[in-house]
C-alpha positions in Angstrom: 26.5 66.6 60.7 26.8 64.7 57.4 23.9 62.4 58.3 21.6 65.4 59.0 22.6 67.0 55.7 21.9 63.8 53.8 18.5 63.4 55.5 17.5 67.0 54.8 18.6 66.6 51.2 16.4 63.5 50.8 13.4 65.2 52.4 13.9 68.2 50.0 14.1 65.8 47.1 10.9 64.0 48.0 9.2 67.3 48.6 10.4 68.6 45.2 9.2 65.4 43.5 5.8 65.6 45.1 5.6 69.3 44.1 6.3 68.7 40.5 4.5 65.3 40.4 1.5 65.7 42.6 -0.2 62.5 41.1 2.8 60.3 41.8 1.2 58.6 44.8 -1.8 57.9 42.7 0.3 56.4 40.0 2.1 54.2 42.5 -1.1 53.0 43.9 -2.5 52.4 40.5 0.5 50.4 39.4 0.3 48.3 42.5 -3.3 47.5 41.9 -2.6 46.6 38.3 0.2 44.3 39.4 -2.2 42.7 41.9 -4.8 42.2 39.2 -2.2 40.7 36.8 -1.0 38.4 39.6 -4.6 37.2 40.2 -5.2 36.7 36.5 -1.9 34.7 36.3 -3.0 32.5 39.3 -6.2 31.7 37.3 -4.7 31.3 33.8 -1.7 29.2 34.7 -3.6 26.3 36.3 -6.3 26.6 33.6 -3.7 26.4 30.9 -2.1 23.4 32.5 -5.4 21.6 32.7 -6.2 22.6 29.1 -2.8 21.3 27.9 -3.2 18.1 29.7 -6.7 17.6 28.2 -5.5 18.3 24.7 -2.6 15.8 25.1 -5.0 13.2 26.5 -7.5 13.7 23.7 -4.8 13.5 21.1 -3.5 10.3 22.5 -6.9 8.7 22.7 -7.7 9.9 19.2 -4.5 8.3 17.9 -5.5 5.0 19.6 -9.0 5.1 18.1 -7.6 5.8 14.7 -5.2 2.9 15.0 -8.0 0.7 16.2 -10.2 1.7 13.3 -7.4 1.1 10.8 -6.8 -2.4 12.2 -10.5 -3.2 12.0 -10.7 -2.0 8.5 -7.7 -4.0 7.5 -9.2 -7.1 9.1 -12.5 -6.5 7.3 -10.7 -6.1 3.9 -8.8 -9.3 4.5 -11.9 -11.1 5.4 -13.7 -9.8 2.3 -10.9 -10.1 -0.2 -9.1 -13.2 1.0 -11.6 -15.7 -0.7 -11.4 -13.7 -3.9 -7.6 -13.6 -3.9 -7.4 -17.3 -3.2 -9.8 -18.0 -6.0 -7.8 -15.8 -8.3 -4.6 -17.7 -7.6 -6.4 -21.0 -8.2 -7.8 -19.8 -11.5 -4.3 -18.5 -12.6 -2.8 -21.8 -11.7 -5.5 -23.6 -13.7 -4.8 -21.3 -16.6 -1.2 -22.2 -16.6 -2.0 -25.9 -16.5 -4.5 -25.6 -19.3 -2.2 -23.7 -21.7 0.7 -26.0 -21.0 1.8 -27.4 -24.4 1.3 -31.0 -23.4 -2.1 -30.2 -22.0 -3.1 -28.4 -25.2 -2.0 -31.4 -27.3 -3.8 -33.9 -25.2 -7.0 -31.9 -25.1 -7.2 -30.6 -28.7 -5.3 -33.2 -30.7 -7.2 -34.0 -33.9 -5.3 -36.3 -36.3 -7.7 -35.4 -39.1 -6.6 -31.7 -39.1 -3.6 -30.5 -41.1 -0.7 -29.1 -39.0 -1.6 -25.5 -39.8 -5.2 -26.0 -38.8 -4.3 -27.6 -35.5 -1.8 -24.8 -34.8 -4.6 -22.3 -35.2 -6.7 -24.3 -32.8 -3.9 -24.3 -30.2 -3.3 -20.5 -30.5 -7.1 -19.8 -30.3 -7.4 -22.0 -27.1 -4.5 -20.1 -25.5 -5.9 -16.7 -26.2 -9.4 -17.7 -25.1 -8.2 -19.2 -21.8 -6.2 -16.0 -21.1 -9.0 -13.6 -22.0 -11.4 -15.6 -19.8 -9.1 -15.1 -16.8 -7.7 -11.6 -17.4 -9.8 -10.1 -14.5 -7.8 -12.2 -12.0 -5.0 -9.7 -12.2 -7.1 -7.5 -9.8 -6.5 -10.0 -7.0 -3.0 -11.3 -7.5 0.3 -9.5 -7.2 1.7 -7.5 -10.3 4.7 -9.8 -10.3 2.7 -12.9 -10.4 0.4 -11.6 -13.2 3.4 -10.5 -15.2 4.7 -14.1 -15.0 1.3 -15.4 -16.2 1.5 -13.1 -19.2 5.0 -14.0 -20.0 4.2 -17.7 -19.8 1.3 -17.3 -22.2 3.6 -15.5 -24.7 6.3 -18.2 -24.3 3.8 -20.9 -24.9 2.6 -19.2 -28.1 6.2 -19.1 -29.2 6.6 -22.8 -28.7 3.5 -23.5 -30.7 4.6 -21.2 -33.5 8.2 -22.6 -33.6 6.7 -26.1 -34.0 4.2 -24.9 -36.6 6.9 -23.1 -38.6 8.8 -26.4 -39.0 5.8 -28.1 -40.6 5.4 -28.5 -44.3 2.3 -28.1 -46.4 1.5 -31.8 -46.2 2.2 -32.1 -42.4 -0.6 -33.4 -40.3 -1.8 -32.6 -36.8 0.0 -35.7 -35.6 3.3 -34.3 -37.0 2.7 -31.0 -35.2 1.9 -32.7 -31.9 5.0 -34.8 -32.1 7.1 -31.7 -32.7 5.6 -29.9 -29.8 6.4 -32.8 -27.5 10.0 -32.8 -28.8 10.4 -29.1 -28.1 9.0 -29.4 -24.6 11.5 -32.2 -23.8 14.3 -30.0 -25.1 13.3 -27.0 -23.0 13.0 -28.9 -19.8 11.2 -26.7 -17.2 8.6 -24.6 -19.1 7.6 -21.0 -18.1 4.1 -22.2 -17.2 5.6 -24.7 -14.7 7.8 -22.0 -13.2 4.8 -19.7 -12.9 2.7 -22.4 -11.2 5.3 -22.8 -8.5 5.5 -19.1 -8.0 1.8 -18.7 -7.7 1.6 -21.6 -5.1 4.2 -19.8 -3.0 2.4 -16.5 -3.1 -1.0 -18.0 -2.2 0.6 -19.7 0.8 1.8 -16.3 2.0 -1.8 -15.1 2.3 -2.4 -17.2 5.4 
């Protein structure tokens, strides 16, 4: 009896719903079709999206490899082009240090006929000319190395001036040269000598 009442109630409910919503079956059918269409679209888009994502990742990886290869080739080309210039720059910087070494200046420019002040001027002029002639080499050597070159030049000028300041009005070039040799012996290892060793170490690191 209870089951019959329940069945009758359900039938009446369905009949009432259909009476008030006559298009309900159409809506259900429409929703089902929409779901089917969305499902079909998903079946197409999901594999396509996976393929697209795989393609993008592959292209990105290949592009990264190509960029690294290009960078390596460019670095190699730069080294090939600049290495000879850098080696020459270090050689010229070393030669500069050797030419402005106080002993070298005395041996190369010594003139007994000049007074001490005149020879001092010649020494300072030679130092500045040697430096100015090689100033462009700083483009190819490290900033630290070039700073040492500059400092060595300034220290050498100081040595020449200290020796010159100890000369009297009647002092000769011979007197100035002797004083320079004396100062060099007292100092021991000169800045130019320290710089030469530093430059040699750096140029070896290029290979």
